[in-house]
C-alpha positions, 0 to 999 in steps of 0.5 A: 484522508486527504487526496494529497496523502493518498497521492504521496502513499501511491508513490512511496517507494518503501510502501510500494516494495512492501505492497509488492511483497504482500502480493507475492505472499498471496501467490501473485507471480506478477507482484510488480505489475500488481503494485503498478496496477493497483497502487491507487486502490491500495493507497486510497483504501481507508485501512491504509490511507488513515494511518498513513495520513496520521504518520505524515501529520506526525512527521514520520520520516518513513511512513510507508516503510514503518511497519507500525504505521501500516502493519503487515496484517493491514497490508495483507487485508488491503491486498486481499480487498483489492485483488489483482487479475493478470492480463490474459 
């Protein structure tokens, strides 16, 4: 996993929308804030970063939006591994 592809994933709009949806599915009311706060942790998570990097190397034009790259189950696991706690 290169820092370059982690950085690319962290700003990937399609991936961000999917991660926001994953936080919402976990019952997080502030799902947009969760993505904004946790995007680096999610993008650097090995279960996300490795397949994302493979897709980039394979020249997938939409690695963050392609559900065969990072599946919904993988994304849910990453969100659960990096829980968001709303500010008090």
